[in-house]
C-alpha positions as CSV (number, residue, x, y, z in Angstrom):
1,X,-20.2,-5.6,-1.9
2,X,-22.2,-5.1,1.3
3,X,-23.1,-1.8,2.8
4,X,-20.3,0.2,4.4
5,X,-22.1,0.0,7.8
6,X,-22.3,-3.8,7.6
7,X,-18.5,-4.0,6.9
8,X,-17.7,-1.5,9.7
9,X,-19.8,-3.6,12.1
10,X,-17.9,-6.8,11.1
11,X,-14.6,-5.0,11.4
12,X,-15.5,-3.8,14.9
13,X,-16.7,-7.3,15.9
14,X,-13.4,-8.8,14.7
15,X,-11.5,-6.1,16.6
16,X,-13.5,-7.0,19.7
17,X,-12.4,-10.6,19.4
18,X,-15.3,-12.2,17.5
19,X,-13.3,-14.7,15.4
20,X,-16.3,-15.6,13.3
21,X,-16.7,-12.0,12.1
22,X,-13.7,-12.5,9.8
23,X,-15.4,-15.4,8.1
24,X,-18.3,-13.1,7.2
25,X,-16.1,-10.1,6.4
26,X,-13.7,-11.7,3.9
27,X,-16.3,-12.5,1.2
28,X,-17.7,-9.0,1.5
29,X,-14.3,-7.1,1.0
30,X,-12.4,-9.6,-1.2
31,X,-13.2,-7.9,-4.5
32,X,-12.3,-4.5,-3.2
33,X,-9.0,-5.9,-1.8
34,X,-8.3,-7.4,-5.3
35,X,-8.9,-4.0,-6.8
36,X,-6.4,-2.4,-4.5
37,X,-3.9,-5.1,-5.1
38,X,-4.4,-4.7,-8.9
39,X,-3.7,-0.9,-8.5
40,X,-0.5,-1.6,-6.7
41,X,0.7,-4.2,-9.2
42,X,-0.1,-1.9,-12.1
43,X,3.1,0.0,-11.1
44,X,5.2,-3.1,-10.9
45,X,7.3,-4.9,-13.5
46,X,5.2,-7.2,-15.8
47,X,6.9,-10.4,-14.6
48,X,6.4,-9.7,-10.9
49,X,6.3,-13.0,-9.0
50,X,3.3,-11.9,-7.0
51,X,-0.1,-12.1,-8.6
52,X,-3.1,-10.0,-7.5
53,X,-4.5,-13.0,-5.6
54,X,-1.2,-13.7,-3.9
55,X,-0.8,-10.1,-2.8
56,X,-4.3,-10.0,-1.4
57,X,-3.6,-13.2,0.6
58,X,-0.3,-12.0,2.0
59,X,-2.0,-8.7,3.0
60,X,-4.9,-10.7,4.5
61,X,-2.5,-12.7,6.7
62,X,-0.9,-9.5,7.9
63,X,-4.3,-8.0,8.7
64,X,-5.7,-10.9,10.7
65,X,-2.5,-10.9,12.8
66,X,-3.5,-7.5,14.0
67,X,-6.0,-8.8,16.6
68,X,-5.9,-5.6,18.6
69,X,-6.5,-3.4,15.5
70,X,-9.5,-1.1,15.7
71,X,-10.7,0.1,12.4
72,X,-12.8,3.2,12.3
73,X,-14.7,2.2,9.2
74,X,-14.3,0.3,5.9
75,X,-12.3,3.1,4.3
76,X,-9.8,2.9,7.2
77,X,-9.6,-0.9,6.8
78,X,-8.9,-0.6,3.1
79,X,-6.3,2.1,3.8
80,X,-4.5,-0.2,6.2
81,X,-4.8,-3.1,3.7
82,X,-3.3,-0.9,1.1
83,X,-0.4,0.0,3.4
84,X,0.2,-3.7,4.1
85,X,0.3,-4.4,0.3
86,X,2.7,-1.5,-0.2
87,X,5.0,-2.9,2.5
88,X,4.9,-6.4,0.9
89,X,5.8,-5.0,-2.5
90,X,8.6,-2.8,-1.1
91,X,10.0,-5.7,0.8
92,X,10.0,-7.7,-2.5
93,X,11.7,-4.8,-4.3
94,X,14.3,-4.5,-1.6
95,X,15.1,-8.2,-1.7
96,X,15.3,-8.0,-5.5
97,X,17.6,-5.1,-5.4
98,X,19.8,-6.8,-2.8
99,X,19.9,-10.0,-4.9
100,X,20.8,-7.9,-8.0
101,X,23.9,-6.6,-6.2
102,X,24.8,-9.9,-5.4
103,X,27.5,-12.0,-4.1
104,X,28.6,-14.9,-6.1
105,X,25.7,-15.0,-8.4
106,X,26.5,-15.9,-12.0
107,X,26.4,-12.9,-14.3
108,X,24.0,-13.1,-17.2
109,X,23.0,-10.5,-19.8
110,X,19.8,-8.7,-19.2
111,X,17.2,-7.9,-21.8
112,X,15.4,-4.6,-22.0
113,X,12.4,-5.9,-20.0
114,X,14.5,-6.9,-17.1
115,X,16.4,-3.6,-17.1
116,X,13.0,-1.9,-16.9
117,X,12.0,-4.2,-14.1
118,X,15.1,-3.3,-12.1
119,X,14.4,0.4,-12.7
120,X,10.9,0.0,-11.4
121,X,12.1,-1.8,-8.3
122,X,14.6,1.0,-7.7
123,X,11.9,3.6,-8.2
124,X,9.6,1.8,-5.7
125,X,12.4,1.6,-3.2
126,X,13.3,5.3,-3.8
127,X,9.6,6.3,-3.3
128,X,9.4,4.3,-0.1
129,X,12.6,5.9,1.2
130,X,11.2,9.4,0.3
131,X,7.9,8.5,1.9
132,X,9.7,7.4,5.1
133,X,11.5,10.8,5.1
134,X,8.3,12.6,4.6
135,X,6.8,10.7,7.5
136,X,9.5,12.1,9.7
137,X,8.9,15.6,8.4
138,X,5.1,15.5,8.2
139,X,3.3,12.3,9.2
140,X,-0.1,13.5,8.0
141,X,1.1,14.3,4.5
142,X,2.7,10.8,4.4
143,X,-0.6,9.2,5.4
144,X,-2.5,11.2,2.7
145,X,0.0,9.9,0.1
146,X,-0.4,6.3,1.3
147,X,-4.2,6.5,1.3
148,X,-4.6,8.4,-2.0
149,X,-1.8,6.9,-4.1
150,X,-1.4,3.4,-2.7
151,X,-4.8,2.9,-1.3
152,X,-6.8,4.5,-4.1
153,X,-9.0,6.3,-1.6
154,X,-10.9,9.4,-2.8
155,X,-10.3,12.8,-1.2
156,X,-13.5,12.3,0.8
157,X,-12.6,8.8,2.0
158,X,-9.1,10.0,3.0
159,X,-10.6,12.9,4.9
160,X,-12.9,10.5,6.8
161,X,-10.1,8.2,7.7
162,X,-7.8,11.0,8.9
163,X,-10.7,13.0,10.4
164,X,-9.8,16.1,8.6
165,X,-11.6,18.2,5.9
166,X,-11.5,17.4,2.2
167,X,-9.9,20.8,1.6
168,X,-7.1,19.9,4.0
169,X,-6.6,16.6,2.2
170,X,-6.4,18.4,-1.2
171,X,-3.8,20.8,0.2
172,X,-1.7,18.1,1.9
173,X,-1.9,15.9,-1.2
174,X,-0.6,18.8,-3.5
175,X,2.2,19.7,-1.1
176,X,3.2,16.0,-0.5
177,X,3.4,15.2,-4.2
178,X,5.7,18.2,-4.8
179,X,7.8,17.3,-1.8
180,X,8.1,13.6,-3.0
181,X,9.0,14.6,-6.6
182,X,11.7,16.9,-5.3
183,X,13.1,14.3,-2.9
184,X,13.1,11.6,-5.6
185,X,14.9,13.9,-8.0
186,X,17.5,14.6,-5.4
187,X,18.1,10.8,-5.0
188,X,18.7,10.5,-8.7
189,X,15.6,8.5,-9.4
């Protein structure tokens, strides 16, 4: 991968309207985006319909639609990309959960793997619901969770993106994890 400064410059150029900047940016960040997607999919059911590549491409399409986006640096870009990937996976899980409840669909017996997949989809939806609730209560803690857990950012990278100290990130991360665990236990997940 290229230097963080080079990636930041390309991101800023793209944000300023330079459409050619994205052509230079994508090859430089593609492997990192695949790594983030792989991390997200590691928590999904084994037979998920999205591959790592497909998740990267869907997130990429969302990112390039944000023409007015201004990324502070490469860590911020990767955090936003991770959020996009999380939203995509949550949307898939919600659709799967809705289809499961569903309508006039023929009933077929489920094997153990499919039952586990449904539980994972429910856990992802429950986590997303709890994270939304945390966002209402403490937006900064929610961002720390998104960047650390879903984005795979380090404490230092999260601090840089949020413009807070690493000690504050550690504190917010600890409190947010406890809050989310409590919220999810209350929801029965």
